[in-house]
C-alpha positions as CSV (number, residue, x, y, z in Angstrom):
1,M,0.1,0.0,-0.2
2,K,1.3,3.5,-0.6
3,Q,2.6,5.4,2.3
4,A,2.1,8.9,3.7
5,V,3.5,10.3,6.8
6,H,1.7,13.2,8.1
7,F,3.0,15.3,11.1
8,G,0.3,16.8,13.3
9,A,-2.5,14.3,14.3
10,G,-4.9,17.1,15.4
11,N,-8.2,18.0,13.9
12,I,-7.1,19.5,10.7
13,G,-4.6,16.2,10.3
14,R,-7.2,13.9,10.7
15,G,-10.1,15.7,9.4
16,F,-8.4,17.0,6.2
17,I,-5.2,16.0,4.9
18,G,-5.0,12.9,6.5
19,A,-8.4,11.9,5.3
20,L,-7.8,12.6,1.6
21,F,-4.7,10.4,1.9
22,S,-6.8,7.7,3.2
23,Q,-9.6,8.3,0.6
24,S,-7.0,8.1,-2.1
25,G,-5.6,4.6,-0.9
26,Y,-2.9,5.5,1.2
27,H,-1.9,4.2,4.6
28,V,-1.4,7.4,6.6
29,T,0.9,7.5,9.7
30,F,0.3,10.2,11.6
31,V,3.2,11.7,13.7
32,D,2.5,13.5,17.0
33,I,3.4,13.9,20.6
34,A,-0.2,13.6,21.9
35,E,0.2,10.2,23.2
36,Q,-3.6,9.7,23.9
37,I,-4.4,10.3,20.0
38,I,-1.4,8.2,19.0
39,N,-2.4,5.3,21.2
40,Q,-6.1,5.7,19.9
41,L,-5.0,5.6,16.3
42,N,-3.1,2.4,16.6
43,E,-5.9,0.8,18.7
44,E,-9.3,1.8,16.7
45,K,-7.2,2.2,13.2
46,Q,-10.0,4.3,12.1
47,Y,-12.5,7.4,13.0
48,R,-15.3,9.3,11.2
49,V,-14.8,12.8,9.5
50,K,-18.3,14.4,10.3
51,L,-19.6,17.2,8.1
52,A,-21.1,20.2,9.5
53,T,-24.4,19.9,7.5
54,D,-28.1,19.3,8.1
55,K,-27.8,15.8,7.0
56,Q,-24.6,15.5,9.0
57,E,-22.9,13.1,6.7
58,S,-19.8,11.5,7.7
59,I,-17.0,9.6,6.0
60,L,-15.0,6.4,7.5
61,I,-11.2,7.0,7.5
62,E,-9.4,3.9,7.7
63,N,-5.5,2.7,7.2
64,V,-4.4,5.1,9.7
65,S,-1.7,4.4,12.8
66,G,0.4,6.9,14.8
67,L,3.9,7.7,16.1
68,N,5.0,9.3,19.1
69,N,7.8,11.6,17.8
70,L,9.1,12.0,21.2
71,K,9.4,8.1,21.8
72,Q,9.7,6.7,18.5
73,E,12.4,8.7,16.5
74,D,13.6,5.5,15.0
75,E,10.1,4.3,13.8
76,V,9.6,7.7,12.2
77,V,12.8,7.8,10.3
78,E,11.7,4.2,9.0
79,T,8.5,5.4,7.9
80,I,9.9,8.5,6.2
81,K,12.3,6.0,4.4
82,K,9.3,4.2,2.8
83,A,6.9,7.2,2.1
84,D,5.3,8.6,-0.9
85,F,4.3,12.0,0.5
86,L,5.3,13.9,3.9
87,T,3.0,16.4,4.9
88,T,2.6,18.7,8.0
89,A,-0.4,20.6,9.8
90,I,1.2,21.7,12.8
91,G,1.6,25.5,12.8
92,P,4.1,27.4,11.3
93,N,5.8,28.1,14.6
94,I,6.4,24.2,15.2
95,L,8.1,23.6,11.6
96,P,11.6,24.4,13.1
97,R,11.0,21.9,16.0
98,I,10.1,19.0,13.8
99,A,12.8,19.7,11.1
100,P,15.9,18.0,12.7
101,L,13.7,14.6,13.0
102,I,12.4,14.9,9.4
103,A,16.1,15.8,7.9
104,K,17.3,12.5,9.8
105,G,14.5,10.5,8.1
106,L,15.4,12.3,4.5
107,A,19.0,11.4,5.1
108,A,18.5,7.8,6.0
109,R,16.0,7.6,2.9
110,V,18.2,9.0,0.2
111,E,20.7,6.3,1.2
112,E,18.3,3.6,0.4
113,N,15.5,4.8,-1.9
114,R,15.8,6.4,-4.7
115,D,12.1,7.1,-5.5
116,K,10.8,10.5,-5.2
117,L,9.4,12.0,-2.0
118,Y,7.0,14.6,-1.9
119,V,7.1,17.1,1.0
120,I,4.3,19.6,1.4
121,A,3.9,21.8,4.6
122,C,0.0,22.4,4.9
123,E,0.2,25.6,7.0
124,N,-1.7,28.9,6.9
125,Q,1.5,30.9,6.0
126,I,2.8,31.8,2.6
127,S,5.6,29.6,1.4
128,A,5.5,27.4,4.4
129,T,7.0,24.4,2.4
130,D,9.9,26.7,1.6
131,L,10.6,27.4,5.4
132,L,10.4,24.0,6.3
133,K,12.9,23.1,3.6
134,G,15.2,26.0,4.7
135,Y,14.8,24.5,8.3
136,I,15.7,20.7,7.2
137,L,18.5,21.8,4.9
138,E,20.5,23.4,8.2
139,H,20.4,19.7,9.4
140,L,22.2,18.2,6.6
141,D,26.0,18.1,5.4
142,D,26.5,19.1,2.0
143,E,26.6,15.6,0.3
144,T,23.6,14.7,1.7
145,K,22.1,18.1,1.0
146,E,22.8,17.5,-2.7
147,K,21.0,13.8,-3.0
148,V,18.0,15.3,-1.0
149,L,17.5,18.1,-3.1
150,T,17.5,15.6,-6.2
151,R,15.4,13.2,-4.7
152,V,13.0,15.0,-2.6
153,E,10.2,18.0,-4.3
154,F,9.5,20.4,-1.8
155,L,5.9,21.7,-3.0
156,N,4.2,25.0,-1.5
157,S,0.5,24.8,-1.0
158,A,-2.7,26.7,0.0
159,V,-4.9,24.7,2.3
160,D,-8.3,25.9,3.1
161,R,-11.1,23.9,5.5
162,I,-12.7,25.1,8.9
163,V,-12.1,22.6,11.5
164,P,-13.8,24.1,14.8
165,I,-12.9,22.9,18.4
166,Q,-14.2,19.6,18.9
167,N,-16.7,18.5,21.5
168,N,-15.8,14.9,21.1
169,Q,-15.3,13.7,24.5
170,G,-12.0,11.7,23.6
171,S,-13.2,10.2,20.2
172,L,-10.9,10.5,17.1
173,D,-13.8,11.6,15.1
174,V,-13.3,15.3,13.7
175,L,-16.2,17.6,12.7
176,V,-15.5,19.6,9.7
177,E,-17.2,21.8,7.3
178,P,-18.0,20.1,4.0
179,Y,-15.9,22.7,1.9
180,H,-12.2,22.3,1.3
181,E,-9.5,23.3,-1.1
182,W,-6.1,22.1,-1.1
183,V,-4.0,23.7,-3.9
184,V,-0.4,22.4,-4.6
185,E,2.0,24.2,-6.9
186,T,4.1,22.3,-9.3
187,K,5.0,22.1,-12.8
188,E,5.8,18.1,-12.5
189,E,3.5,15.4,-12.7
190,I,2.9,14.2,-9.3
191,P,0.6,11.4,-7.7
192,L,-3.0,12.1,-7.9
193,I,-4.5,12.7,-4.2
194,E,-8.3,13.0,-4.1
195,G,-9.2,16.8,-3.6
196,M,-5.7,18.0,-4.7
197,I,-6.0,21.0,-7.0
198,I,-2.4,21.3,-9.0
199,V,-1.3,24.8,-10.3
200,P,2.1,26.1,-12.1
201,E,1.8,29.3,-9.8
202,L,0.5,29.8,-6.2
203,A,0.7,33.1,-5.1
204,P,-2.9,34.1,-6.5
205,F,-4.4,31.2,-4.7
206,I,-2.6,31.5,-1.5
207,E,-3.2,35.3,-1.1
208,R,-6.5,34.9,-2.3
209,K,-6.9,32.3,0.4
210,L,-5.2,34.3,2.9
211,F,-6.8,37.7,2.5
212,T,-10.4,36.7,2.3
213,V,-10.8,33.4,4.5
214,N,-8.1,34.4,7.0
215,T,-8.6,37.9,6.8
216,G,-12.3,37.7,7.2
217,H,-12.1,35.0,9.6
218,A,-9.8,37.3,12.0
219,V,-12.1,40.4,11.5
220,I,-15.1,38.4,12.7
221,A,-13.2,36.9,15.6
222,Y,-11.7,40.1,16.7
223,F,-14.7,42.3,16.6
224,G,-17.0,39.7,17.8
225,Y,-14.6,39.2,20.9
226,L,-15.1,43.1,21.6
227,A,-18.9,42.5,21.3
228,N,-19.2,39.7,23.8
229,K,-20.1,37.2,21.0
230,E,-19.7,33.5,21.6
231,T,-19.4,32.0,18.0
232,I,-18.4,33.2,14.3
233,D,-21.8,32.6,12.9
234,Q,-23.6,34.7,16.1
235,T,-21.0,37.6,15.7
236,L,-22.0,37.7,11.6
237,A,-25.4,37.8,12.7
238,D,-24.4,41.6,13.8
239,V,-25.4,44.0,11.0
240,D,-22.5,46.3,12.1
241,I,-19.9,43.6,12.0
242,Y,-21.3,41.7,9.0
243,N,-20.6,45.2,7.0
244,Q,-17.1,45.8,8.7
245,V,-16.2,42.3,7.4
246,K,-17.8,42.8,3.9
247,A,-15.7,46.4,4.0
248,T,-12.7,45.0,4.7
249,L,-12.8,42.0,2.3
250,N,-13.5,44.7,-0.3
251,E,-10.3,46.3,0.7
252,T,-8.5,43.0,0.6
253,G,-10.4,42.4,-2.8
254,A,-9.4,45.4,-4.6
255,Y,-5.6,44.8,-4.0
256,L,-6.0,41.3,-5.1
257,I,-7.9,42.3,-8.2
258,K,-5.6,44.6,-9.1
259,Q,-2.2,42.6,-8.1
260,Y,-3.3,39.2,-9.9
261,H,-5.6,40.6,-12.6
262,L,-8.7,38.8,-11.0
263,D,-12.1,38.9,-12.2
264,P,-13.8,41.5,-10.2
265,E,-17.3,39.6,-10.4
266,E,-15.9,36.5,-9.9
267,H,-13.9,37.4,-7.0
268,Q,-17.1,39.3,-5.4
269,K,-18.8,35.7,-5.7
270,Y,-15.8,34.2,-3.8
271,I,-16.0,37.0,-0.9
272,E,-19.8,36.0,-0.8
273,K,-19.2,32.2,-0.9
274,I,-16.6,32.7,2.3
275,I,-19.0,34.9,4.1
276,K,-21.8,32.0,3.7
277,R,-19.3,29.5,5.0
278,F,-18.7,31.5,8.1
279,E,-22.3,31.6,8.9
280,N,-22.6,27.7,8.9
281,T,-24.3,27.4,12.5
282,H,-23.2,23.8,12.6
283,L,-19.8,24.6,13.1
284,H,-20.4,26.4,16.4
285,D,-16.9,27.8,16.0
286,G,-15.8,29.9,18.6
287,V,-14.2,33.3,18.3
288,T,-11.6,33.1,20.8
289,R,-10.5,29.8,19.0
290,V,-10.6,31.8,15.7
291,G,-8.7,35.0,17.6
292,R,-6.0,33.1,19.2
293,S,-2.3,33.7,18.5
294,P,-2.9,37.5,17.9
295,L,1.0,38.0,17.6
296,R,1.1,35.9,14.8
297,K,-1.7,37.1,13.2
298,L,-0.4,40.7,13.4
299,G,2.9,39.7,11.8
300,P,4.1,41.7,8.8
301,E,3.3,38.9,6.3
302,D,0.2,37.8,7.9
303,R,-3.7,38.2,7.1
304,L,-4.2,42.0,8.3
305,V,-0.6,43.8,8.0
306,R,0.3,42.6,4.7
307,P,-2.6,43.4,3.1
308,A,-3.0,46.8,4.6
309,L,0.6,47.5,3.6
310,Q,-0.1,46.4,-0.1
311,A,-2.9,48.2,-0.2
312,Q,-1.3,51.1,1.1
313,K,1.4,50.8,-1.6
314,A,-1.0,50.6,-4.3
315,G,-2.8,53.6,-3.5
316,L,-5.9,51.8,-2.4
317,S,-8.2,52.1,0.7
318,Y,-7.0,50.4,4.0
319,G,-9.0,52.1,6.4
320,N,-11.1,49.4,7.4
321,L,-8.1,47.0,7.6
322,A,-6.5,49.6,10.0
323,K,-9.5,49.1,12.0
324,A,-9.0,45.5,12.1
325,I,-5.5,45.8,13.1
326,A,-6.9,47.9,16.0
327,A,-9.3,45.5,17.1
328,A,-6.7,42.6,17.2
329,L,-4.9,44.7,19.5
330,L,-7.5,44.6,21.9
331,F,-8.0,40.8,22.2
332,D,-7.2,40.2,25.5
333,Y,-8.2,36.8,26.3
334,K,-6.7,35.6,29.2
335,D,-6.5,31.9,28.1
336,D,-4.4,32.5,25.3
337,E,-0.6,32.9,25.7
338,D,-0.1,35.1,23.1
339,A,-2.8,37.5,23.7
340,V,-1.5,37.7,27.4
341,K,2.1,38.5,26.0
342,L,0.4,40.9,23.5
343,Q,-1.3,42.9,26.3
344,S,1.7,42.9,28.6
345,M,3.8,44.3,25.6
346,M,0.9,47.1,25.0
347,N,0.9,48.1,28.9
348,E,4.7,47.8,29.2
349,H,5.7,50.0,25.6
350,G,2.3,51.4,24.1
351,V,0.3,51.0,20.6
352,S,3.1,52.5,18.6
353,Y,5.8,50.1,20.0
354,V,3.7,47.0,19.3
355,L,2.9,48.3,15.7
356,Q,6.7,48.7,14.9
357,Q,7.6,45.5,16.9
358,V,5.3,42.8,16.0
359,C,3.8,44.3,12.4
360,G,6.8,45.6,11.2
361,L,5.5,48.7,10.4
362,D,7.2,52.3,10.3
363,E,6.1,54.5,13.4
364,S,5.7,57.7,10.7
365,S,3.5,55.7,8.5
366,E,0.0,56.6,7.7
367,L,-1.4,53.3,8.4
368,V,0.3,53.5,11.8
369,R,-1.6,56.5,12.6
370,E,-4.9,55.1,11.3
371,S,-4.3,52.0,13.5
372,I,-3.8,54.2,16.5
373,R,-6.7,56.5,15.7
374,H,-9.0,53.1,15.4
375,Y,-7.2,51.7,18.7
376,E,-8.3,54.4,20.8
377,E,-11.8,54.9,19.3
378,L,-12.5,51.1,20.0
379,K,-11.1,51.1,23.2
380,G,-13.5,53.8,24.0
């Protein structure tokens, strides 16, 4: 049986990428440090992916197992040696931590196996696979590096599926929205995986997704949090917030249309489709889950700051994006480590400092002034 090794046995790994490999006839080995999930995968060897629809359809996912990368390093290396695909869905910040083990696996593999291995980081990050590749190569000597670069294809991708926090009481089953998109950039022919779309250039797809889905989701979460809403769908039922989200996505849309020559009418339909997905009441997706990790989400290359900067450079409107940045600065959810750090920075150094240090903005820029103005208004 064809083999896929997937780092990250969480809800996205099981409910999206791992599920597609299983449906495509692969045995999927999930690698994670979550011992309970790994043990369950090895005991049960299957789980269900449940769709958040009125009918609540479900798909049985079989041919799965798990390895604990803290305790079973040798077994992980052996699995990498035989795999056809190696994928991740663990969060961009964890990629440097798993790179040494992947490097060890690739070094062993290229000595014994001349078949191509396809490595794809399925993260919400532009060029995530390029980042992972860089981390891996740091752990290889020149000779091994050369062999790896000949026999391993590192492919960037864009992924899109909403997977809320689960209320599954220890079950492996995962609730997901019906919609999913997995776009992979390559000009080569690669083995066909169900649900994977191959494109020669990823940039338009990843930016369209990041600056519509991720930006929209974040805007709903941060304004929803300020309005004491519990879930994403409840937040969108608030007309003022709905209009705020729409206005923000029109700003990111104007940049995307100009940058990638998108059809304006088609892109408007895409925005409407995305908002419809957010309104799915079956997901019960919490604003605190979507808003978590504000330091990362306020980064210079991420969903709020990058489109605002790009719009500013292109001479386009960015006022609503500045307001969304301000709302993110006010995310003070005490159970989120990132949010606590952000508020500590704000209290110690002030808004202008955070906009420079976290967002990478020039303190004299109009975007900084606009963001501070909105921050003061929202703070009231």
